[in-house]
Every structure is written in C-alpha cells, then in structure tokens.
C-alpha positions, 0 to 999 in steps of 0.5 A: 346651120347648113352643112357644106353639101346642103349649103352647096345645093342651096347655092346651086338652086338659087343661082339657077333660079336667079339666072332665070329671073327677069332682070330687076334692080336687085339682079346685079347686086345679087349676082355680085353676092353670089359670085364669091360663093364659087370660091366656097363651093365646087359648083361644077362637078364636071371639072373632075377627072374623066374615067370609065366605070364598069356598071354591073349588067352592062356590056361596056364601061361608061364614061364618068367624071370622078370628083377630084378630092384634092379640090373638094376636101380643102373646100369642105375644110374651109367652109364657114357656115356663118359666112354662108349665112351672112351672104344669104342674109344680104341677098335676102335684104336685096330681094325684099 
C-alpha cells in the first residue's frame, strides 16, 4: 500500500499523462474517477501562503510558497489507502 505522499505523486503523474493522452472512449470515465482524488490530496502546492525566504549565499530573498499545514495535515490524516487503491483498480479496468 502506498503512503499519502507516494499516492499523491502517482495521482499527479497519472493526471498529467491522462491529460496528454488522445481522447479515447475511456477518457471521460477515467476523468470522473480521477476528479474526486482532488479531495483526497492537495494537488496544487501553489495554493499555500506567499512568503520570502533567505537563501544562504544570495543577496536577496526569494519569493516562495509555504505549504499551509492547516490544509495539508487534515488531508494526510483522512487518507485511506484502500479507497485510493479501489479508485485506481476502477481506472485500470477502464483502460484495458
């Protein structure tokens, strides 16, 4: 079973590949199965707080986006590996 971060990476990768694929009969059903995963994972890391960070050796601070733990930690706590696996089993069946 995948932990939260591994499952999130797999979801990111699959969404990217699926989005680049040519439209097939399975495209829309697969997209419908992927859509609820947005609620399971924080897929847009740019949605955090904007900040500036000092980097050793640089003269000026850099703009960064801090992850909002108030958003991320509840998602990690609610992560259900079995539900994630079930979703990807359904996707696998559609792609066969």
